[in-house]
C-alpha positions as CSV (number, residue, x, y, z in Angstrom):
1,M,66.9,-11.7,38.0
2,S,64.1,-11.6,35.9
3,E,64.4,-11.7,32.2
4,F,61.5,-9.2,31.7
5,A,62.1,-5.6,32.5
6,L,58.5,-4.8,32.5
7,E,55.5,-7.3,32.7
8,L,51.8,-6.2,32.5
9,E,49.1,-8.8,32.8
10,G,45.4,-8.4,32.4
11,I,45.3,-4.9,33.0
12,E,42.0,-3.3,33.4
13,K,41.3,0.5,33.8
14,A,38.1,2.5,33.8
15,Y,37.3,6.0,34.4
16,N,34.3,7.4,36.2
17,K,33.9,3.9,37.5
18,G,30.3,2.6,38.4
19,K,28.9,6.1,37.0
20,P,26.8,6.4,33.8
21,S,29.7,8.2,32.3
22,E,32.0,5.1,32.8
23,V,34.7,4.7,30.1
24,M,36.5,1.3,30.0
25,V,40.0,2.3,28.7
26,L,42.0,-1.0,29.2
27,R,40.4,-4.5,28.9
28,G,42.8,-7.0,30.2
29,A,45.8,-5.6,28.2
30,S,49.2,-7.4,28.6
31,I,52.6,-6.8,27.5
32,S,56.2,-7.5,28.5
33,V,59.4,-5.9,27.6
34,K,62.6,-8.1,28.0
35,V,65.8,-6.8,29.3
36,G,67.6,-4.8,26.8
37,E,64.6,-4.9,24.2
38,V,63.2,-1.8,22.8
39,V,59.5,-2.3,22.0
40,A,57.1,-0.1,19.9
41,L,53.6,0.5,21.2
42,V,51.4,1.6,18.4
43,A,47.9,2.8,18.9
44,P,45.3,5.1,17.4
45,S,44.4,8.2,19.3
46,G,42.2,7.5,22.3
47,A,43.1,3.9,22.7
48,G,44.6,4.1,25.9
49,K,48.3,4.0,25.2
50,S,48.8,7.1,27.5
51,T,47.1,5.3,30.3
52,L,48.9,2.0,29.7
53,L,52.1,3.9,30.0
54,H,51.3,5.7,33.3
55,I,50.3,2.3,34.7
56,A,53.6,0.8,33.6
57,G,55.4,3.7,35.1
58,L,53.6,3.5,38.5
59,L,52.0,7.0,37.8
60,D,48.3,5.4,38.0
61,T,47.0,2.0,39.2
62,P,45.0,-0.5,37.3
63,D,41.6,-1.7,38.6
64,K,42.6,-5.2,37.8
65,G,45.8,-6.7,36.7
66,Q,49.6,-7.3,37.6
67,V,52.4,-4.9,37.1
68,R,55.9,-6.2,37.7
69,L,59.2,-4.3,37.3
70,A,62.3,-6.6,37.1
71,G,60.1,-9.5,38.3
72,R,58.9,-7.5,41.4
73,D,55.3,-6.9,42.1
74,M,54.3,-3.4,42.1
75,V,50.6,-3.3,42.4
76,G,50.9,-4.4,46.4
77,L,53.4,-1.7,47.2
78,G,52.6,1.3,49.3
79,D,52.7,4.9,48.1
80,K,56.2,5.4,49.4
81,A,57.6,2.2,48.0
82,R,55.9,3.0,44.7
83,T,57.6,6.5,44.4
84,E,60.9,5.0,45.2
85,A,60.6,2.3,42.7
86,R,59.4,4.9,39.9
87,R,62.4,7.1,40.8
88,E,65.0,4.5,40.7
89,E,63.8,1.9,37.9
90,V,61.9,4.3,35.6
91,G,62.5,7.0,32.9
92,F,59.9,9.1,31.2
93,I,59.9,11.0,27.8
94,Y,56.7,12.9,26.7
95,Q,55.9,14.6,23.5
96,F,56.8,17.9,24.9
97,H,60.1,18.3,26.7
98,H,59.0,19.9,30.0
99,L,62.3,21.2,30.8
100,L,62.6,23.7,33.6
101,P,62.9,27.1,31.8
102,E,64.9,28.8,34.4
103,F,67.6,26.3,34.4
104,S,70.3,25.4,31.8
105,A,70.3,22.1,30.0
106,L,73.1,20.9,32.3
107,E,70.9,21.9,35.4
108,N,67.9,20.2,34.1
109,I,69.9,16.8,34.0
110,V,71.6,17.5,37.5
111,I,68.6,18.3,39.4
112,P,67.1,14.9,39.3
113,Q,70.3,13.4,40.4
114,L,70.6,15.8,43.4
115,A,67.1,14.8,44.4
116,N,68.3,11.2,44.5
117,G,71.2,11.8,46.7
118,V,73.9,12.1,44.2
119,T,76.8,14.8,44.7
120,Q,76.9,17.8,42.5
121,K,80.2,16.7,40.9
122,V,79.1,13.5,40.2
123,A,75.7,14.6,38.8
124,E,77.5,17.2,36.5
125,A,79.9,14.6,35.1
126,R,77.0,12.2,34.3
127,A,75.0,15.2,32.8
128,M,77.8,15.9,30.5
129,D,78.5,12.6,29.7
130,L,74.8,12.1,28.6
131,L,74.7,15.3,26.6
132,G,77.9,14.2,24.8
133,R,76.3,11.0,23.9
134,V,73.3,12.9,22.1
135,G,75.6,15.7,20.6
136,V,74.6,18.7,22.6
137,A,77.4,18.9,25.0
138,A,78.3,22.4,23.6
139,R,75.0,23.7,24.5
140,A,75.1,22.6,28.2
141,Q,74.9,26.1,29.7
142,H,71.9,27.4,27.6
143,R,68.5,27.5,28.8
144,P,65.6,25.5,27.1
145,A,64.6,28.9,25.4
146,A,68.0,29.2,23.5
147,L,67.6,25.8,22.3
148,S,66.0,24.4,19.0
149,G,63.1,21.9,19.4
150,G,65.4,19.0,18.5
151,E,68.1,20.2,21.2
152,Q,65.2,20.5,23.7
153,Q,64.0,17.0,23.2
154,R,67.7,15.4,23.3
155,V,68.1,17.2,26.9
156,A,64.8,15.7,28.0
157,F,66.2,12.2,26.8
158,C,69.3,12.9,28.9
159,R,67.2,14.1,31.8
160,S,64.9,10.9,31.7
161,L,68.1,8.8,32.2
162,A,69.7,10.9,34.8
163,N,69.1,8.4,37.6
164,A,70.2,5.4,35.4
165,P,66.7,3.8,35.3
166,R,66.5,0.2,33.9
167,L,63.1,1.0,32.0
168,L,62.5,3.9,29.6
169,L,58.8,4.7,28.9
170,A,58.2,7.2,26.0
171,D,55.1,8.7,24.9
172,E,55.4,10.0,21.2
173,P,58.8,11.4,22.1
174,T,59.4,13.0,18.5
175,G,55.7,13.9,17.8
176,N,56.2,17.5,18.4
177,L,59.1,17.7,15.7
178,D,59.1,18.1,11.8
179,P,59.8,14.5,10.0
180,A,63.6,15.7,9.4
181,T,64.4,16.5,13.1
182,S,62.3,13.6,14.1
183,D,64.2,11.1,12.3
184,Q,67.6,12.6,13.6
185,V,66.5,13.0,17.2
186,F,65.1,9.5,17.2
187,G,68.1,8.2,16.1
188,A,70.2,9.8,18.9
189,L,67.5,8.2,21.3
190,M,68.1,4.9,19.9
191,D,71.9,5.3,20.1
192,L,71.7,6.3,23.7
193,V,69.3,3.4,24.6
194,R,71.4,0.8,22.9
195,A,74.5,2.2,24.5
196,T,73.2,2.1,27.9
197,G,71.5,-1.3,27.4
198,L,68.1,0.0,28.5
199,S,64.9,-1.7,28.1
200,A,62.2,0.7,26.5
201,L,58.5,0.7,25.7
202,I,57.9,3.7,23.0
203,A,54.6,4.6,21.8
204,T,54.4,6.3,18.5
205,H,52.2,6.7,15.4
206,N,55.3,6.8,13.2
207,M,55.5,3.4,11.7
208,E,59.1,4.1,10.2
209,L,60.2,4.8,13.6
210,A,58.5,1.8,14.9
211,A,60.2,-0.4,12.5
212,R,63.4,0.7,13.9
213,M,62.7,-1.1,17.1
214,D,63.0,-4.8,18.0
215,R,59.3,-5.4,18.1
216,I,56.0,-3.7,17.5
217,V,52.8,-4.3,19.6
218,R,49.5,-2.9,18.8
219,L,46.9,-1.5,21.3
220,D,43.4,-1.4,20.0
221,Q,40.0,-1.3,22.0
222,G,41.9,-1.6,25.2
223,R,43.9,-4.7,24.3
224,V,47.3,-5.5,23.1
225,A,47.8,-7.6,19.9
């Protein structure tokens, strides 16, 4: 078993490649996250952090470089194997919660588990456990529109962990919240990550939040420092 949950080595990525409008986003970026480590990714707007996270989470492929999850090479996998690895190994959190509006908080967490072959009973039990860990179990039957912004994002946290991934990738997970709510919700996220032994790479502009993680790395001009 590798000591690293995530390894990115020499990642290069350009858009409109070979055209006059080509934009080089990542220029040999390298980053690693140890098992159980929570790393803050700090970057100015347009630096390529979302692209880096998408590559780490197998939503995009690099032009050059290596991507390994738990020591396993991901770049050489076919589409089906990459999809399976992404579903089983990685959880995603975005700035906006993207909950399914027609389903309850509980159902939003159950659905990914059903898609992964888990029974309804087991999926509901795990969903309630996760909601309880972030303090919103009492809101399990409410649809997203009936939840506050902070509650919606807590449910999104739970959904990202529904299938028990080993790596969590988050892109400004509290960026859409006011400062007080952001602090509370981030605390709930960190408690959940620590309690489940997750590894995490969390992009944020908030240096106070970054300081609460194990380590800070900076992405600038396509490279990690």
